[in-house]
TIDODREN-846096 format. One line per 3 residues: number of its first residue (from 1); for each residue y, z, x of C-alpha. Coordinates in steps of 0.2 Angstrom, whole numbers, plus 5000, padded with zeros to 4 digits. Each point is the difference from the previous one (the first is absolute). Layout:
BEGIN
NUM = Y/Z/X | ...
This chain:
BEGIN
1 = 5562/5639/5383 | 4999/5005/5018 | 5014/5006/5011
4 = 5002/5006/5018 | 5010/5015/5008 | 5002/4990/5017
7 = 4998/4982/4996 | 5006/4995/5017 | 4983/5006/5006
10 = 4991/4986/4991 | 5005/4988/5014 | 4986/5008/5010
13 = 4988/4992/4987 | 5001/4985/5013 | 4988/5011/5010
16 = 4986/4996/4988 | 4997/4983/5009 | 4995/5010/5017
19 = 4981/5001/4995 | 5000/4982/4998 | 5006/4996/5018
22 = 4993/5015/5010 | 4981/5003/5003 | 4996/5016/4991
25 = 4983/5001/5008 | 4994/5001/5017 | 4999/4983/5011
28 = 4983/4993/5002 | 4994/4997/5017 | 4988/4986/4994
31 = 5005/4983/5006 | 5003/4986/4988 | 5000/5008/4984
34 = 5005/4984/4991 | 4983/4992/5004 | 4992/5013/4989
37 = 4995/4995/4983 | 5012/5006/4986 | 4996/5017/4992
40 = 5008/5002/4983 | 4997/5018/4999 | 5009/5004/5016
43 = 5015/4988/4995 | 5001/5011/4984 | 4999/5016/5009
46 = 5014/4993/5012 | 5011/4995/4986 | 4998/5015/4990
49 = 5004/5012/5015 | 5016/4989/5002 | 5005/5002/4982
52 = 4997/5019/5001 | 5011/5001/5016 | 5014/4991/4990
55 = 4998/5010/4985 | 5001/5016/5010 | 5016/4994/5008
58 = 5007/4995/4982 | 4995/5017/4992 | 5008/5009/5015
61 = 5016/4991/4999 | 5001/5003/4981 | 4998/5018/5002
64 = 5014/5001/5013 | 5011/4990/4989 | 4998/5013/4986
67 = 4990/4990/4987 | 5004/5007/4982 | 5002/4996/4983
70 = 5017/5004/4993 | 5003/5009/4984 | 5008/4993/4986
73 = 4999/4999/4981 | 4987/4992/4988 | 5004/4995/4983
76 = 4986/5006/4988 | 4997/5000/4980 | 4993/5012/4989
79 = 5001/5012/4984 | 5012/5014/5000 | 5017/5006/5001
82 = 5013/5009/5011 | 5000/5018/4995 | 5011/5014/5004
85 = 4993/5018/4997 | 5013/5013/4997 | 4992/5017/5000
88 = 5007/5018/4994 | 4998/5012/5014 | 5009/5015/4991
91 = 4992/5017/5001 | 4993/4998/4982 | 4988/4986/5007
94 = 4991/5014/5009 | 4995/5008/4984 | 4985/4994/4990
97 = 5002/4991/4983 | 4997/5018/4991 | 5016/5004/5010
100 = 4993/5013/5011 | 4995/5000/5019 | 4983/4992/5004
103 = 4986/5012/5002 | 4987/4989/5008 | 4993/4994/4984
106 = 5015/4990/4995 | 5010/4989/5010 | 5019/4999/5000
109 = 5010/4985/4992 | 5004/4994/5018 | 4982/5001/5005
112 = 4994/4990/4985 | 5014/4987/5002 | 4995/4998/5018
115 = 4982/4998/4997 | 5002/4988/4985 | 5014/4989/5009
118 = 4988/4999/5016 | 4986/4993/4988 | 5013/4989/4993
121 = 5003/4993/5016 | 4984/4995/5004 | 5000/4987/4985
124 = 5016/4993/5006 | 4994/4990/5015 | 5015/4987/4999
127 = 5014/5010/4994 | 5016/5004/5011 | 5004/5018/4998
130 = 5014/5012/5004 | 4999/5018/4997 | 5015/5012/4998
133 = 5001/5018/4994 | 5014/5012/4993 | 5005/5018/4998
136 = 5016/5008/5006 | 5004/4982/5007 | 4990/4983/5001
139 = 4987/4997/5015 | 4994/4984/5006 | 4982/5001/5004
142 = 4995/4981/5003 | 5011/4984/4998 | 4991/4985/4991
145 = 4985/4995/5010 | 4983/4994/4997 | 4992/5012/5014
148 = 4987/5009/4992 | 4997/5014/5011 | 5020/5004/5000
151 = 4999/4999/4981 | 4986/5014/5000 | 5009/5010/5012
154 = 5016/4999/4990 | 4992/5004/4985 | 4990/5015/5008
157 = 5016/5007/5004 | 5005/5005/4982 | 4988/5015/5002
160 = 5013/5010/5011 | 5008/5015/4992 | 5016/4995/4989
163 = 5017/5005/4999 | 5011/5007/4985 | 5011/4987/4993
166 = 4996/4984/4992 | 5013/4986/5002 | 4991/4987/4992
169 = 5016/4989/4999 | 5001/4997/5019 | 4982/4999/5001
172 = 5000/4984/4988 | 5015/4994/5011 | 4990/5000/5015
175 = 4985/4992/4991 | 5009/4985/4994 | 5007/4997/5016
178 = 4983/4999/5008 | 4996/4984/4991 | 5002/4985/5012
181 = 5014/4988/4995 | 4987/4984/5001 | 4983/5004/4992
184 = 4996/4983/4993 | 4989/4999/4984 | 4995/5018/5002
187 = 5002/5012/4988 | 5011/5016/5003 | 4995/5016/4994
190 = 5008/5018/5002 | 4987/5015/4996 | 5008/5017/4998
193 = 4988/5014/5000 | 5009/5016/4996 | 4997/5016/4989
196 = 5019/5003/4997 | 5018/4993/5001 | 5017/5005/5003
199 = 5017/4995/4995 | 5005/4984/5008 | 5019/4998/5004
202 = 5010/4986/4992 | 5004/4991/5015 | 4981/5000/5005
205 = 4996/4993/4982 | 5012/4986/5003 | 4993/4996/5017
208 = 4982/5000/4992 | 5005/4989/4987 | 5007/4986/5013
211 = 4985/5002/5011 | 4988/4999/4986 | 5010/4984/4995
214 = 4999/4993/5018 | 4982/5004/5004 | 4992/4996/4982
217 = 4984/5010/5002 | 4988/5008/4987 | 5002/5019/4999
220 = 4986/5013/4996 | 5003/5019/4997 | 4984/5010/5003
223 = 5006/5016/4992 | 4987/5015/5006 | 5004/5012/4985
226 = 4996/5017/5004 | 4993/5012/4987 | 5012/5007/4988
229 = 5014/4988/5004 | 5008/4987/4988 | 4995/4981/5000
232 = 5011/4986/5005 | 4997/4992/4983 | 5002/5016/4989
235 = 5017/5000/4991 | 5010/5015/4998 | 4998/5012/4986
238 = 5012/5002/4987 | 5015/5010/5006 | 4993/4999/5018
241 = 5014/4997/5013 | 4994/4983/5008 | 5008/4998/5017
244 = 4996/4993/5018 | 5001/5019/5005 | 4988/5007/4988
247 = 4988/4984/4998 | 5002/4991/5016 | 4984/4991/4999
250 = 5003/4994/4984 | 5017/4992/5005 | 4994/4993/5015
253 = 4988/4991/4989 | 5014/4995/4989 | 5010/4995/5015
256 = 4985/4989/5007 | 4998/4991/4984 | 5018/4994/5001
259 = 4999/4995/5018 | 4998/4981/4995 | 4983/4998/5008
262 = 4983/5000/4993 | 4996/5017/4998 | 4984/5011/4995
265 = 4997/5019/5000 | 4982/5008/5001 | 4998/5019/4997
268 = 4986/5009/5009 | 4994/5018/4997 | 4985/4999/5010
271 = 4992/4990/5015 | 4990/4991/4989 | 5015/4994/4990
274 = 5008/4995/5018 | 4986/4989/5005 | 5000/4990/4984
277 = 5019/4997/5001 | 4999/4994/5017 | 4985/4989/4997
280 = 5011/4992/4985 | 5015/4997/5011 | 4988/4992/5013
283 = 4994/4988/4987 | 5017/4996/4994 | 5006/4996/5018
286 = 4989/4986/5005 | 5009/4983/5003 | 4999/4986/5013
289 = 5010/5003/5015 | 5003/4993/5017 | 5001/5013/5014
292 = 5002/4999/5019 | 4989/5009/5011 | 5005/5004/5017
295 = 4988/4996/5014 | 5002/5011/5017 | 4998/4992/5016
298 = 4983/4999/5008 | 4998/5001/5019 | 4986/4987/5006
301 = 5002/5003/5018 | 4985/5012/5001 | 4990/4987/4992
304 = 5005/4987/5013 | 4997/5012/5014 | 4982/5004/4992
307 = 4996/4981/5000 | 5005/4998/5017 | 4989/5014/5006
310 = 4985/4992/4991 | 5003/4985/5008 | 5003/5008/5017
313 = 4983/5009/4998 | 4991/4984/4997 | 5007/4992/5016
316 = 4995/5016/5010 | 4983/4999/4993 | 4999/4982/5004
319 = 5005/5004/5018 | 4988/5015/5000 | 4984/4988/4997
322 = 5007/4985/5010 | 4986/4995/5013 | 5004/4990/5015
325 = 4995/4983/5000 | 4999/4997/5018 | 4981/4994/5005
328 = 4992/5007/5015 | 4995/4985/5009 | 4986/5002/5012
331 = 5004/4997/5019 | 4991/4984/5006 | 4987/5003/5013
334 = 5005/4994/5017 | 4986/4993/5012 | 4999/5010/5017
337 = 4995/4994/5016 | 4984/4992/4999 | 5001/4994/4984
340 = 4997/5017/4992 | 5009/5005/4984
């Protein structure tokens, strides 16, 4: 579909008839050209030059009118999901899985998560993905989109130094809010990547239950377990106090189990386990989906001006090589006095 910025200039297209009513080549002084034999090659060249002149005028008018292809949306089908990546950016993510500062040989949990999630994005070419993070407060990195460069930029941002706190409750609330109300047949999934948890306030818990019921998404927790910390599947020992303050990760796991949505937790103690968990999540979240791709506006006026320049160059060359058709007729010999010529 084509459109114009200044459609009123299209009235100038009437000027395209000028080459057919005005001679483009020099007039000939040869008398009675009608009496010469018909020359098909000359007629073809003549009509070709007229059409070239008309095409040059049309191209110029289209360029002046602002010819362009307007943007819009294109509906496509594929295999994938609507994913929200919720990433922990607390200070503990800057440590390695051995719970120490990176020394050059080991990468931090944040760096490992960034590297593996970037690889994950390369396999999810038809997904719509949003990215959020949390530490002291939730942070929106990227709303739901299918723009690959934006996704890579948002995931790359998780390598920045983290803060001290872990407000996972409000982070989950932001993550649920990023799901679009209308997602058609697409699967919805929320992937939480964190090495810890915190106590979620009762009012936030109620809000999360309502959001989970309304958005109906699958929920995954990729728990990056540090060396020496207790696992989320590990039950408390006899006589051990089991409270959200002492075992926040375990109680977050229990809360997510009761949230009313399909939920699965993965516990990873090294980058290899993280890669396996992400691969399995990617396998689970592949369903037919219909999505709309936004098409940007494409200006075509430069193309029209280029075509006009080409047509004008052809006309200029024809004018340059034109040869006059007027023949030099020898002057008749006139008899002088005495009958001499």
